[in-house]
C-alpha positions as CSV (number, residue, x, y, z in Angstrom):
1,X,10.4,-9.7,-16.7
2,X,8.1,-10.4,-14.6
3,X,6.7,-8.5,-11.7
4,X,8.5,-10.1,-8.9
5,X,11.9,-10.1,-10.9
6,X,11.5,-6.2,-10.7
7,X,10.4,-6.2,-7.2
8,X,13.3,-7.3,-6.5
9,X,16.1,-5.0,-8.6
10,X,14.5,-2.4,-7.2
11,X,14.7,-3.9,-3.1
12,X,18.7,-5.0,-4.2
13,X,19.3,-1.3,-5.8
14,X,19.9,-3.0,-8.9
15,X,21.0,-0.6,-11.8
16,X,18.0,-0.6,-14.5
17,X,17.1,1.6,-17.4
18,X,13.0,2.0,-18.1
19,X,11.4,3.0,-21.4
20,X,7.8,3.6,-20.0
21,X,6.0,3.5,-23.7
22,X,3.0,5.0,-22.5
23,X,1.2,8.1,-23.2
24,X,2.6,10.8,-20.9
25,X,-0.1,11.6,-19.3
26,X,0.0,8.0,-17.9
27,X,3.4,8.0,-17.3
28,X,3.4,11.3,-15.3
29,X,0.4,10.5,-13.1
30,X,1.8,7.3,-11.9
31,X,5.6,5.4,-12.7
32,X,8.0,2.4,-11.3
33,X,11.0,4.2,-9.1
34,X,13.7,3.2,-7.2
35,X,17.4,4.1,-6.0
36,X,19.2,2.4,-9.4
37,X,16.3,3.1,-11.8
38,X,16.4,5.6,-14.1
39,X,13.0,5.6,-16.1
40,X,12.2,7.7,-19.4
41,X,8.5,8.0,-21.5
42,X,8.4,8.0,-25.2
43,X,5.3,6.7,-26.0
44,X,4.4,4.1,-28.1
45,X,3.2,5.8,-31.1
46,X,6.6,7.6,-31.5
47,X,7.8,4.6,-32.3
48,X,5.9,2.2,-34.1
49,X,8.1,2.8,-37.3
50,X,10.9,2.6,-35.6
51,X,13.4,2.8,-32.2
52,X,16.0,5.3,-33.8
53,X,15.3,8.1,-31.3
54,X,15.8,6.0,-28.5
55,X,18.8,3.8,-29.6
56,X,21.4,7.5,-28.4
57,X,19.8,6.8,-25.0
58,X,20.3,3.3,-24.4
59,X,24.2,2.7,-23.5
60,X,25.9,-0.6,-24.6
61,X,25.2,-3.6,-22.0
62,X,23.2,-1.8,-20.3
63,X,20.0,-3.7,-18.9
64,X,16.9,-2.2,-20.2
65,X,13.2,-3.0,-19.6
66,X,10.2,-1.8,-22.0
67,X,7.3,-1.4,-19.9
68,X,3.6,-0.3,-21.0
69,X,0.2,-0.4,-19.1
70,X,-0.7,-4.3,-20.4
71,X,2.6,-6.0,-22.4
72,X,1.8,-5.9,-25.6
73,X,2.9,-2.3,-26.7
74,X,6.1,-3.3,-24.6
75,X,6.9,-5.9,-26.5
76,X,6.8,-4.9,-29.7
77,X,9.0,-2.0,-29.1
78,X,11.7,-4.2,-27.1
79,X,11.5,-6.6,-30.3
80,X,12.8,-4.0,-32.4
81,X,15.7,-2.9,-29.6
82,X,16.8,-6.1,-29.8
83,X,16.9,-6.4,-33.2
84,X,18.0,-3.1,-33.6
85,X,21.6,-4.6,-32.0
86,X,20.7,-3.5,-27.8
87,X,20.8,-6.3,-25.9
88,X,20.3,-6.9,-21.9
89,X,16.4,-5.8,-23.4
90,X,13.3,-7.3,-21.7
91,X,9.9,-6.4,-21.3
92,X,7.5,-5.6,-18.7
93,X,5.1,-9.0,-17.9
94,X,1.6,-8.1,-17.5
95,X,2.5,-4.6,-17.7
96,X,1.8,-1.8,-14.5
97,X,-1.3,-4.0,-14.3
98,X,1.2,-6.5,-12.9
99,X,3.5,-4.1,-11.6
100,X,0.2,-2.7,-9.3
101,X,-0.5,-6.0,-7.9
102,X,2.8,-8.2,-7.5
103,X,2.8,-8.4,-2.7
104,X,6.4,-9.2,-1.5
105,X,6.7,-10.9,2.0
106,X,9.2,-8.8,4.4
107,X,9.8,-10.3,7.8
108,X,9.2,-7.3,10.2
109,X,10.3,-8.3,13.5
110,X,9.3,-11.5,15.5
111,X,7.2,-11.6,18.7
112,X,7.7,-11.9,22.4
113,X,6.0,-15.8,22.2
114,X,8.2,-16.7,19.0
115,X,5.7,-15.7,16.9
116,X,6.3,-13.4,14.2
117,X,5.2,-10.5,11.9
118,X,5.2,-9.7,8.3
119,X,4.8,-7.0,6.2
120,X,2.8,-7.4,3.0
121,X,4.5,-5.1,0.4
122,X,2.3,-3.9,-2.7
123,X,5.2,-1.9,-4.1
124,X,3.7,-0.4,-7.2
125,X,0.6,0.6,-5.7
126,X,2.2,1.6,-2.3
127,X,-0.1,-0.6,-0.1
128,X,0.7,-2.3,3.4
129,X,-0.4,-5.5,4.1
130,X,0.6,-7.6,7.7
131,X,0.0,-10.9,8.2
132,X,0.4,-11.1,12.4
133,X,1.6,-14.9,13.7
134,X,1.7,-17.4,16.4
135,X,1.1,-20.7,17.2
136,X,-0.3,-22.0,13.9
137,X,-2.6,-19.0,13.8
138,X,-2.5,-15.4,11.9
139,X,-4.7,-12.3,11.4
140,X,-4.4,-10.5,8.1
141,X,-4.7,-6.6,8.9
142,X,-5.6,-4.3,5.5
143,X,-5.7,-7.5,3.5
144,X,-5.5,-6.4,-0.6
145,X,-8.1,-7.8,-3.2
146,X,-5.3,-10.7,-4.2
147,X,-6.1,-12.8,-1.2
148,X,-4.6,-15.8,-2.7
149,X,-1.2,-14.3,-2.0
150,X,-1.9,-14.3,1.9
151,X,-4.2,-18.2,1.8
152,X,-0.6,-19.2,-0.4
153,X,1.6,-17.6,2.2
154,X,-0.4,-19.4,5.5
155,X,-0.7,-23.1,3.2
156,X,3.5,-22.7,3.1
157,X,4.0,-22.0,6.5
158,X,1.5,-24.0,8.0
159,X,-1.1,-21.5,9.0
160,X,-4.9,-21.5,9.8
161,X,-5.6,-17.8,9.4
162,X,-8.4,-16.9,12.2
163,X,-8.7,-13.4,11.9
164,X,-8.7,-10.1,8.8
165,X,-9.3,-6.9,9.8
166,X,-9.3,-3.7,8.3
167,X,-8.1,-0.8,10.4
168,X,-10.8,1.6,8.2
169,X,-12.9,1.6,5.3
170,X,-10.8,2.1,2.3
171,X,-11.1,4.6,-0.4
172,X,-7.6,3.8,-2.7
173,X,-8.0,0.1,-3.1
174,X,-10.2,-2.3,-2.7
175,X,-10.2,-4.6,0.5
176,X,-9.8,-7.9,1.0
177,X,-10.5,-8.7,4.6
178,X,-13.7,-10.2,3.6
179,X,-12.8,-12.6,1.1
180,X,-9.9,-13.6,2.7
181,X,-12.5,-14.7,6.1
182,X,-15.0,-16.6,3.8
183,X,-12.0,-18.8,2.2
184,X,-10.5,-19.2,5.4
185,X,-13.3,-19.7,8.1
186,X,-12.1,-16.6,9.7
187,X,-13.9,-13.3,11.7
188,X,-13.6,-10.1,9.6
189,X,-13.3,-7.1,12.0
190,X,-14.1,-3.7,10.2
191,X,-14.7,-0.9,13.1
192,X,-18.2,0.1,12.9
193,X,-18.3,3.7,12.4
194,X,-16.8,2.7,8.9
195,X,-19.7,0.1,8.5
196,X,-23.0,2.1,8.8
197,X,-23.8,1.5,4.8
198,X,-22.5,-1.8,4.7
199,X,-24.3,-4.7,3.5
200,X,-22.8,-7.7,5.4
201,X,-22.3,-9.0,9.0
202,X,-18.9,-8.3,10.4
203,X,-17.0,-8.1,13.8
204,X,-16.5,-4.6,15.9
205,X,-13.3,-3.6,15.9
206,X,-13.6,-1.6,19.0
207,X,-11.3,-0.3,22.0
208,X,-13.1,-2.4,23.8
209,X,-12.5,-5.7,22.2
210,X,-8.7,-7.6,22.6
211,X,-7.6,-10.5,19.3
212,X,-5.5,-13.1,20.4
213,X,-4.0,-15.0,18.0
214,X,-1.9,-18.3,18.6
215,X,-2.3,-20.5,22.1
216,X,0.1,-17.7,23.9
217,X,-2.2,-15.1,24.2
218,X,-0.6,-12.5,21.2
219,X,-2.8,-9.7,21.9
220,X,-4.1,-7.0,18.9
221,X,-5.0,-3.7,20.7
222,X,-7.7,-1.2,18.8
223,X,-7.2,2.3,19.3
224,X,-9.8,4.5,18.1
225,X,-8.1,7.2,15.9
226,X,-10.7,8.7,13.5
227,X,-9.1,11.9,10.9
228,X,-8.6,9.9,7.9
229,X,-11.7,8.0,8.6
230,X,-14.4,8.6,11.5
231,X,-14.1,5.0,12.3
232,X,-10.0,4.2,11.7
233,X,-8.7,2.1,13.8
234,X,-4.7,2.0,15.1
235,X,-3.9,-1.1,16.2
236,X,-0.7,-2.0,19.0
237,X,0.2,-5.4,18.8
238,X,2.1,-7.6,21.2
239,X,3.0,-4.0,23.1
240,X,5.4,-3.5,20.2
241,X,4.2,-2.9,17.2
242,X,1.8,0.5,16.5
243,X,-0.6,-0.7,12.6
244,X,-1.5,2.9,12.7
245,X,-3.5,2.6,8.8
246,X,-3.9,5.5,7.0
247,X,-3.8,8.1,10.3
248,X,0.0,8.3,10.1
249,X,2.7,7.1,7.1
250,X,6.3,7.7,7.7
251,X,6.9,10.9,5.5
252,X,3.6,12.1,5.8
253,X,-0.1,11.5,7.6
254,X,-3.4,10.9,6.5
255,X,-5.9,13.3,4.4
256,X,-8.9,13.6,5.5
257,X,-11.4,14.2,2.6
258,X,-11.8,10.8,1.0
259,X,-15.1,10.9,2.4
260,X,-16.4,14.4,1.4
261,X,-15.8,15.2,5.3
262,X,-12.3,16.6,5.5
263,X,-13.8,20.2,7.5
264,X,-15.6,17.6,9.8
265,X,-12.8,15.5,9.9
266,X,-9.9,18.1,10.9
267,X,-10.2,18.6,14.2
268,X,-10.5,13.9,14.8
269,X,-7.5,13.9,13.4
270,X,-5.2,16.8,14.6
271,X,-6.4,15.2,17.9
272,X,-5.7,11.9,17.7
273,X,-2.4,12.4,16.3
274,X,-1.7,15.2,18.9
275,X,-3.0,14.2,21.6
276,X,-3.4,10.5,21.0
277,X,-0.4,9.0,19.9
278,X,1.2,11.4,22.2
279,X,0.2,8.8,25.0
280,X,1.8,5.7,23.6
281,X,5.1,4.8,24.0
282,X,7.7,6.6,21.9
283,X,9.5,2.8,21.2
284,X,6.7,1.4,19.3
285,X,7.3,0.7,16.1
286,X,5.3,2.0,13.6
287,X,3.7,0.1,10.7
288,X,1.4,2.3,8.4
289,X,-1.0,1.0,6.1
290,X,0.1,3.2,3.0
291,X,4.2,4.7,1.7
292,X,4.3,7.1,-1.2
293,X,7.7,6.6,-2.6
294,X,10.2,4.3,-2.6
295,X,12.6,6.7,-0.2
296,X,10.2,5.1,2.5
297,X,11.6,1.7,1.9
298,X,14.3,0.3,3.9
299,X,15.7,-2.4,4.3
300,X,14.5,-5.2,2.2
301,X,12.2,-2.9,1.3
302,X,9.9,-2.9,5.2
303,X,8.2,-0.1,5.9
304,X,8.6,1.5,9.8
305,X,10.0,4.0,12.1
306,X,10.5,4.4,15.5
307,X,7.2,6.8,17.1
308,X,10.0,8.6,19.1
309,X,11.4,9.4,15.8
310,X,8.6,10.4,13.9
311,X,7.4,13.4,16.0
312,X,10.6,14.7,15.3
313,X,11.5,14.4,12.0
314,X,7.7,13.9,10.2
315,X,6.7,17.5,9.2
316,X,2.3,17.4,9.7
317,X,3.4,16.2,13.7
318,X,5.1,19.5,13.6
319,X,2.4,21.5,12.7
320,X,2.1,23.7,15.9
321,X,-0.8,26.2,15.0
322,X,-4.0,24.6,15.2
323,X,-5.2,26.8,11.8
324,X,-2.2,26.3,9.3
325,X,-2.8,22.1,10.3
326,X,-6.3,23.0,8.9
327,X,-5.1,24.4,6.0
328,X,-2.3,21.4,5.8
329,X,-4.7,19.0,5.2
330,X,-7.7,20.8,3.6
331,X,-6.1,22.7,0.6
332,X,-3.7,21.7,-2.0
333,X,-4.3,18.0,-1.7
334,X,-3.2,15.7,-4.4
335,X,-5.3,13.9,-6.7
336,X,-8.0,11.8,-4.9
337,X,-7.2,8.4,-6.0
338,X,-8.9,6.6,-9.2
339,X,-12.3,6.1,-8.7
340,X,-12.2,6.5,-4.8
341,X,-15.9,6.7,-4.8
342,X,-16.6,3.2,-6.6
343,X,-14.0,1.7,-4.5
344,X,-15.5,2.9,-1.2
345,X,-19.4,1.5,-2.6
346,X,-17.5,-1.5,-3.3
347,X,-15.8,-2.2,0.3
348,X,-19.3,-1.3,1.7
349,X,-20.8,-4.3,-0.3
350,X,-23.1,-2.3,-2.7
351,X,-21.3,-2.9,-5.7
352,X,-19.6,-6.4,-7.3
353,X,-17.4,-5.0,-10.3
354,X,-16.0,-7.9,-12.0
355,X,-11.9,-9.0,-11.8
356,X,-11.2,-7.1,-14.8
357,X,-13.3,-3.3,-13.9
358,X,-11.3,-4.0,-10.1
359,X,-8.0,-4.4,-11.8
360,X,-9.0,-0.7,-13.5
361,X,-10.6,0.6,-10.3
362,X,-7.4,0.6,-9.0
363,X,-4.8,1.6,-11.7
364,X,-2.3,4.4,-10.2
365,X,-1.2,5.2,-6.9
366,X,-3.0,5.3,-3.5
367,X,-2.7,8.9,-2.3
368,X,-3.5,9.0,1.2
369,X,-1.0,11.3,2.1
370,X,-1.8,15.2,3.0
371,X,1.6,15.4,0.8
372,X,3.5,13.6,-0.9
373,X,7.4,12.3,0.1
């Protein structure tokens, strides 16, 4: 079973039994989840001499997917299950690495001019990228490093990628924005306050700028919104959508500690969420750069919420006491993303890891939120 096929099953809420044969610590850190997914962990080394220990857990005619890190161990265990008489058994091609890299395009909605906005859901990593489309032109926001997905989508739909935009300097995944701009001949935009140490040229993403996509003036309006990083900049698209980057999520808010500046950036974070965003229309549809749990996936896999609803329901937007807010966003935070310092260095252009090194750096969940959904 490919990662694409597995994604469809998860999004369609199809029942699936997953036998994850990675070691216990890796499983507890990060696993495949879904509304109709049942997953158990039995390390591969416990199954080398036979799969009898798990046979009683698998019901007759139950669809079974065996998962490991790269593929080899799960293929072996799947073959053993078939030899033991189990049917409907498959293994995840490419293992959890392929699950981490799959992107599923989901249409969010139409734009006033007849264009549209598409969300690319990186379901195994929790990253969300966007493509704003109008009159044969496109802008890609918060692109991940698998740029071929965006290039292929643009080619299939006869689109010219004119802009690539990062809402901030990412620490949980390697950005594909600069590479995609080079591939497509477009302009790469980055907030200048996040770019003090970058070693490449870029266009400054600032409030005074208005990025136009297509002949009908679909405007992407930057809104300075620091707190996750000092340069974090949200985007208002078509006066309808708020691309919030890592500042505001559906179930949580962004953490301020990934550049070692938590205490310094708490006030910025609170000001953005409790003052600047409060001045925006409650009817804006929030489109974040990440999600935390599969429970945030809506119809077809889309991740979105009305801004007014988030002010009623999101716990991070309902901490009235300033000192309590400070403690919430600086203490008892989830573990920091895997290799986040090296990822930041890569996104600055200071180091150039190999493709395999980049894959290893990105293994695991994104962990950009203050708390899990």
